[in-house]
Each structure stands twice: as structure tokens, then as C-alpha cells.
GULO-32775 format. One record per residue: z, x, y of N, C-alpha, C in turn; residue in one letter. Coordinates in steps of 0.2 Angstrom, whole numbers, plus 2048, in hexadecimal, padded with zeros to 3 digits. Layout:
BEGIN
ZXYZXYZXYa...
This chain:
BEGIN
8008047FA800800800801804806m7FB80480B7FB8098117FF806816n7FF80981B804808820802803825e7FB8018257F77FC8297FA7F4825e7FB7F481F7FC7EF81B8057ED81Ct8087F381C80F7F181D8117EE824i80C7F282980D7EF83080B7E8830n8057E682D8057DE82E8097DA82Ae80D7DC8258117D88228197D8825k8197DC8298207DC82C8207D9833s8197D98368197D683C81A7CE83Ca81E7CC8408207C584181B7C0842p81B7BA8408157B68408167B2846k8117B28498117AE8508127A684Er8167A385281879B851815797857t81579085681478D85C81778E861f81F78F86082279186682179686Ag81E79C86781C7A186A8157A086Fd81079C86A80A79A86F80B796876w81279287481378E87A81679187Fy81B79587E81F79988381979D886n81379F8848107A288880A79F88Bk80979988980479588C80778F891n80E78D89181078889480F78689Ay80E78C89F80B78A8A68057898A6k7FF78A8A17F87888A17F878089Fk7FD77F89A7FC7788987FE77389El8017758A18037718A97FD76E8ACl7F87718AB7F176F8AE7EE7698AAw7F07688A47EE7618A17F175A8A5v7F875A8A57FB7548A97F87548B1p7F775B8B37F575A8BB7ED7578BBi7E97598B77E37578B77E47508B6i7E674E8B17E67478AE7EA7438B5l7EF7458B77F27428BD7ED7418C4l7E97468C47E57478CA7DF7428C9a7DC7418C37D773C8C17D97358C2l7E17348C07E372D8C17E372B8C7s7E572F8CC7E772E8D47DF72C8D6l7DA7318D47D372F8D67D17288D4i7D37278CD7D17208CB7D471B8CFq7DB71B8D17DF7168D47DC7168DBl7DA71B8DE7D671B8E57D07188E5g7CC7198DF7C67168DF7C770E8DFq7CB70B8DC7CC7068DA7CF7038E1m7D27048E47D57048EA7CF7028EFy7CB7088F17C67088F47C07018F3s7C07008EC7BA6FB8EB7BE6F38EBt7C56F38EA7C66EC8E97CC6EB8EDt7CF6EF8F07D56EF8F67DC6EE8F3g7DA6EF8EB7E16F08E87E16F58E3e7E76F78E07E76FE8DC7E66FC8D5f7E86F48D37E66F28CC7E36EB8CDi7E16E88C67DD6E28C67E46DD8C5q7E46D78C97E96D38C87E66CD8C6k7EA6CA8C17E86C38BF7EB6BE8C3d7EB6B88C17ED6B18C57F56B18C8i7F86B48C28006B38C48006B78CBt7FB6BC8CD7FE6C08D27F96BF8D8l7F36BC8D77EE6B98DC7EE6B38DCt7F16AE8D97F06A78DB7EB6A48D6g7EB69E8D37E769C8D07E96968CAg7E66958C57E76908C07E66928BAt7EC6908B67EB6928AE7ED68C8AAs7E768A8A67E86848A27E868689Bi7EC6848987ED6858907EB67E88Ct7E767F8877E66788847E667A87Df7E86748797E86758717E267286Ff7DE67486D7D767186C7D866C863p7D56678647D566385D7D1667857e7CC66985A7C966E8557C7675857q7C46798527C36808557BD68085By7BF6848607BC6848657B868C866i7B268C8667AD6938687AE69586Ed7B369A8707B469C8777AE69F87At7A96A28777A36A287A7A069E87Dn7A069887879C69187B79F68F881e7A668F8817AA68D8877A869088Dl7A869888B7A669C8927A069B894s79B69A890795698893794692896n79868C89479868589879B68689Ef7A068A89F7A468A8A57A068E8A9l79C6938A77996988AC7956948B1d7966958B77936918BC79568B8BFg79A6898BB79E6828BC7A46838C0k7A76888BE7AD68B8C27AC6928C4i7B06968C97AF69C8CA7B36A18C6p7B56A68C87B76AC8C37BC6A98BEe7BB6AA8B77C16A78B27C16AC8ACf7C66AB8A97C76AF8A37CA6AB89Ev7C86AC8987C96A88927CD6AB88Di7D26AA88A7D66AD8857D76A7880r7D76AA87A7D96A68737DF6A8871e7E36A386F7EA6A586B7EA6A2864l7EB6A58607EB6A58597F16A4855s7F26A08507F76A184B7F76A9847d7FE6AC8487FE6B38447FB6B383Cf7FF6AE83A7FF6AF8337F86AB830q7F66A78327F06A38307EA6A6834s7EA6A883B7E56AA83F7E16A4841g7E469E8417E06988437E069884Br7DC69584D7DE6938557E268F857q7E669185B7EC68C85E7EB68A864k7E968D8687E868B8707E368F873a7E168D8797DB69187D7DE691884i7DE6968887E169788F7DB699894v7DA6958987D569789D7D86988A4v7D769D8A77DA69F8AD7D46A08B2e7D569C8B87D069D8BC7D369C8C4t7CF69D8C87D169D8D07CF6968D3t7CE6928CD7CB68A8D07D16878D0s7D06808D47D667B8D47D76798CDe7DD6778CC7DF6748C57DA66F8C3p7D86698C77D56638C67CD6668C4e7CA66B8C87C466D8C77C46708BFe7C86748BD7C86778B77C86728B1i7CD66E8B37D06688AE7C96638ACk7C66628B17C065D8B27BB6608ADt7B96678AF7B466C8AC7B666C8A3a7BC66D8A27BF66D89B7BE667898l7C066189A7BF65B8987B8659896e7B465B89B7AD65A8997AA65E893e7AC6648917AA66888C7AD665886f7B46638877B76618807B565987El7B46578837B16508827B964B881d7BE64D8847C36488837C964A889y7CE64788A7D264888F7D864D88Ek7D96518937DE6568937E4653896l7EA6528917F164F8937F5654893t7FC65289580165689380365788Dn8016548878036558817FE65A87Ee7F865A8817F366087E7F1665882n7F56668877F366B88C7F866C891s7F86708957FE67389B7FA6778A0s7FC6758A57F96788AB7FD67C8AFi7FB6838B28006878B77FB6888BCe7FF6878C17FA6898C87FE68D8CDs7FD6938D07FF6968D47FC6978DBt7FE6968E07FB6978E67FA69C8E8g7F46A08ED7F46A68EE7F76AA8F1s7FB6A78F78006A98FA8066AB8F7s8086A58F180D6A78ED80D6AD8E9l8076AD8E58066B28E18056B98E5g8036BA8EB8026BF8EF8096C28F0e80D6BE8F28146BF8F58196C18EEs8186BF8E881B6C08E28196C78E0f8126C98E18106CF8DF8136D58E4y8156D38EA8176D88EF81D6D98EDk8216D58EC8286D48E98296D98E3q8246D88DF8246DC8D98236E48DAl81E6E58DE81D6EC8E08236EF8E4v8266EB8E882C6EF8EC8316EF8E6y8326EC8E18386EC8DD8356F38D9a82F6F48D782D6FC8D482E7018D9i82D7018DF82D7068E38357078E4i8387028E683F7038E78437068DFl8427048DA8447068D384370D8D2s83D70F8D583B7178D483F71B8D9f8407188DF84371C8E484A71C8E2v84E7188DF8557178DD85671D8D8l85171C8D38517218CD8517278D0m84D7298D584B7308D78527338DAs85572E8DE85C7308E18607328DBi86272D8D786772E8D28657358CDi85F7378CD85D73D8C985F7438CDv85E7428D38607478D88677498D7f86B7448D88727438D78767468D1i8727448CD8747478C487474F8C4i86E7518C686C7598C486D75C8CAf86D75B8D086E75E8D686C7658D7r8647648D586076A8D58587668D6s8557698DB84F7678DD8497678D7k84976D8D584376D8D18447688CAi84A7688C684A7658C184A75E8C2p84D75C8C784B7548CA8447538CBs8427578CE83B7558D08377558CBf8387598C58347598BE8347528BBa83B74F8BB83C7498B98397438BDv8397438C383673E8C782D73F8C6v82A7458C78227468C68217438BFi8267448BB8237418B582273A8B3s8287378B78287308B682372D8BBa8217308C181C72E8C581472F8C1f8157348BE80E7358BA80D7308B4a81372F8B18127298AC80F7228AFd8127218B480F71A8B880871B8B9i80771F8BD8007218C07FA7228BAm7FC7248B57F77268B07F771F8ACm7FC71C8AC7FC7158A97F87108ABt7F97108B37F670B8B77EE70C8B7l7EC7138B87E57158B77E27128B0a7E47138AA7E37128A47E170B8A4t7E67078A67E67008A67E06FE8ABi7DE6FF8B07D86FE8B47D27018AFn7D27068AD7CC7088A97CC7028A2l7D17008A07D06FB89B7CE6F489Dl7CE6F48A47CB6ED8A87D16E88A6e7D76EA8A57DD6E58A57DF6E28ABm7DF6DB8AB7E26D98B17EA6D88B1k7EE6DB8B67F46DB8B57F76D48B7i7FC6D28B48006CB8B68076CE8B7s80C6C98BA8126CA8BC8166CE8B6s8156CB8B08186D08AA8146D78A9a80F6D88AB80D6DE8AB8116E48B0g8126E08B68166E48BB81D6E58B8i8206E08B58266E28B28266E78ACt8206E78A981F6EE8A48216F48A7a81D6F48AE81D6FA8B18246FC8B3i8286F78B582F6F88B78336FB8B1l8326F88AB8346FB8A48327028A2m82C7048A582A70B8A382D70F8A8l82F70D8AD8337138B083A7148ADi83D7108AA8437118A68427148A0g83D71389C83B71789683971F898y83672089D8347278A083872A8A2s83D7288A684372C8A884872D8A3v84972989E84D72A89884B731895d84773389284573888F84573E893s84373E89984374389E84B7448A0d84F7418A08567428A285974589Ci85874289785A74588F85874E88Fm85274E89185075589085275A896l85275889B85575B8A185D75D8A1t86075789D86775A89C86975E897t86475E89186576388B86476A88Er85F76A89385C77289486077489Al86477089E8687738A48707738A3l87276E89E87976D89E87B76F897k87777189387B77388D87B77B88Cr87F77E88A88078588987C787883h87A78D88387578F87C86F79187Eg86B79287986379587985F78E87Cn85B79188185778B88385178987Ft84F78D87B84A78A87584D786870e85378786F85778486A85877D86Ee85B77E87385D777877855772878n85077687984A77287A84776F873l84877386E84677086884A76A865k85176A86785676486785375F86As85375F86F85075A875849757873a84575C87183E75986E83F754868f84475686384475285D84874B85Fk84C74C86484F74586584A74186At84874486E84374187383C73D870g83974286C83374086883573A864i83B73986083D73485B83E72F860t84072F86684272986B83C72586Cm83672A86E83172987182C72486Bt82B72886582872586082A71F85El83171F85C83371985983271385Dt83371486583170E86982A70D869s82571186881E70F86981D70D862i81F70E85C81D70A855820704856i82770285882A6FC8598266F785Da8236FA8648206F58678196F5864i8166F986280F6F885F80E6F3857a8156F38558156ED8508166E6854v81B6E685881B6E185C8146DD85Fa8116E386280A6E08658056DE860l8056E185A8016DE8558026D8852f80A6D585280B6CF8508096CA855i80B6CC85C80B6C68628056C7866i8016CB8637FA6CC8687F66C5869q7F66C18647F26BC8647F56B5866s7FB6B68678006B18688036B186Fv8046B68728076B78788036BB87Cs8006B88827FC6BE8858016C288Cs8056BE88D80C6C289180E6C888Ev8116C78888156CC88380F6D2882l80A6CF87F8046D487E8026D9884s8026D688A8026DB8908076E0890q80D6DE8908136E28918136E788Bi8126E58858126EA88080C6EF87Ff8066ED8828016F18838026F6889t8056F588E8076F889480B6FE892i8116FC88E81770088C814706887l80F70588380C70887E80870F881i80470C88680071088A80571588Ei80A71289080E71589681371B891g81671988B81971D887815723884l80F72288380A72788180972C887a80972A88D80872F89280F732893y81472F89181C73289281C73888Ed81973888881973D884816744886i81074288980D74788E81174A892l81374589781774889D81E74B89Cn82174889682874B896827753893t82475388D82475888A81E75D88Bw81A75C89081776289481976389Ci81875D89E81975E8A682075F8A7t82675B8A582D75D8A682F7638A3n82E76589D82F76B89982D77189Cv82777189D8237778A18267798A8s8287738AC82B7748B38327788B1i8357748AD83C7778AB83D77E8A9l8387808A48397868A183778B8A7k83278A8AB83078E8B183578F8B5w83A78A8B783F7898BB84678D8B8y84778D8B284C7918AE84B7988AEl8447998AC8427A08AC8427A48B3e8407A08B88417A38BF8487A48C1t84D79F8BF8537A08C18587A58BDk8547A78B78577AC8B48567B38B6k
């Protein structure tokens, strides 16, 4: 056995941790680029529509009518029939989870209640009553007011969260890492929602509020482990990663199962769960690349 072979065998094998420690600063470019693209998308949306997101009738005002058909209705035929009779509308079908049988059809539009009701009765060839249908109507001023209140709630919760984080850690860089990670989660999620052409309801805004809590939870756990625990930084990071990734993946799996079960039954819950899954996926990126990289950089500089 020659000296070269001995040296190769005795040389320590490079691990993922070694690679990460060498390249973690470069990895920061991934979330930075994604955040920049997300902000550009939101900016384009605002310049085109005057809004950062697409809003449904619960936020813009309009009419939602749910009816329970006596027999199966082809939603494509209904859409073709309503096209031209009423302005912008959206048709959704609700089905029984077990049997897959059509249970109800929801039509959302900016039309007046009587206008859409008349058109549907013409298509169905029977009267819509309180027994076989329900109508919800939201005025445009009320919807806009409700939307502004929800946006104010998101901004206020984010500001209060930021203040509490700064109070807890009493250090600018680690606190900034937590806040920027949560901010990136929300921006990336909103941009993805726009790309999916999803119209946000009041329930969707609520999901954004929930996402702030989910995002900060894992970030605070990570920052606490690295800053306030004694011992080796790498070991603390591994411990935090095991705990944090388990928390997030468990949440994603649970929400995905719930989404699969109710997606054809409740559009409200379906939108909430979809937004949460998107946000939690981005939270993995921003917690374990953005936040970790900033914290490692901070701790190395401090040493």
C-alpha cells in the first residue's frame, strides 16, 4: 500500500455540513432573488389593477348564490348560458366527498341578486326558493371597508410582532433576520397566489394572518436555540433544524390531508388551507436559508 492510498483513506470525508458552512452566504442569493421577483410581481399587479391581489366578492362587493340542483348540472353549459347575460362571474361546484355526487353550485358575480336569480331560473326552468337556494349580497362600500380593516389588521399584527421580537432578543441583526423571514414568507405567498390567479376572499386574508404566526414560530425557536443556548453552534443548529422541520412538515401534511378532504365541500376552508401550505413551504426556505445564514454570519462576525 503506497503513501498516496494511505493519505486518501485517512483524509476526513466531506459532509453536507462542511459544504453548507462554506457556501451558506452564497445560498442567501436564492431567497433574495425570489423575494425580488415576488415584489416585482406584486408591483406589476398593482400597476395593472390598482391592487396587490385579486379580490373576490366578499372584498369587492357583489352577489353569491348557492343552489342545490334537482339533477346533475353541467357547469360548462351553465357558464355558456350565463355568458353575456350577466357581467363577470365565477362558478364553483360542491360535491360530496365520499360519493363524489354533485351537492350544490355556487355562482359569484357583481350582478344584483334579482338579476342573477332570474338568469338561473331561466336556465334551470324552475323557481329558486329559500329551500333550494341561498343568496348572500355584499355592498361594494362594505366590502371595501372590510378589506381595509383586514389589511390594517395584518399590518398592525406584523408591526407588533416585530416589536416583540426586538424586545425578546435585544439585538438588531437576529431580530431583523426573524422579521425579514416572516416578511419574505408573506410576499412570496402573495405573489404565488397571484400567479395561480386565485381570488382572495376575507378567509384568505385570515390565512395570511395565521401565516405570520406560523412563520415567526419556527424563526423564534431557531434564534433562541442559537443565541441563548450554550455549547457548539453547529450542534444547536442541528437540534433546531430537527425540531423546526418536524413542526413545519407535520403542519403541511396535516393541512394537505384536510385540504384533500374538504376541497370539494368548502371553498372557504379550501382557500385557507391552500394559502397556508404555500406559505409553510416558503417558510422552510426562509427559516433554514435566510434566517440561518444571517444568524451564522452574525455569530461568526461577533466571535
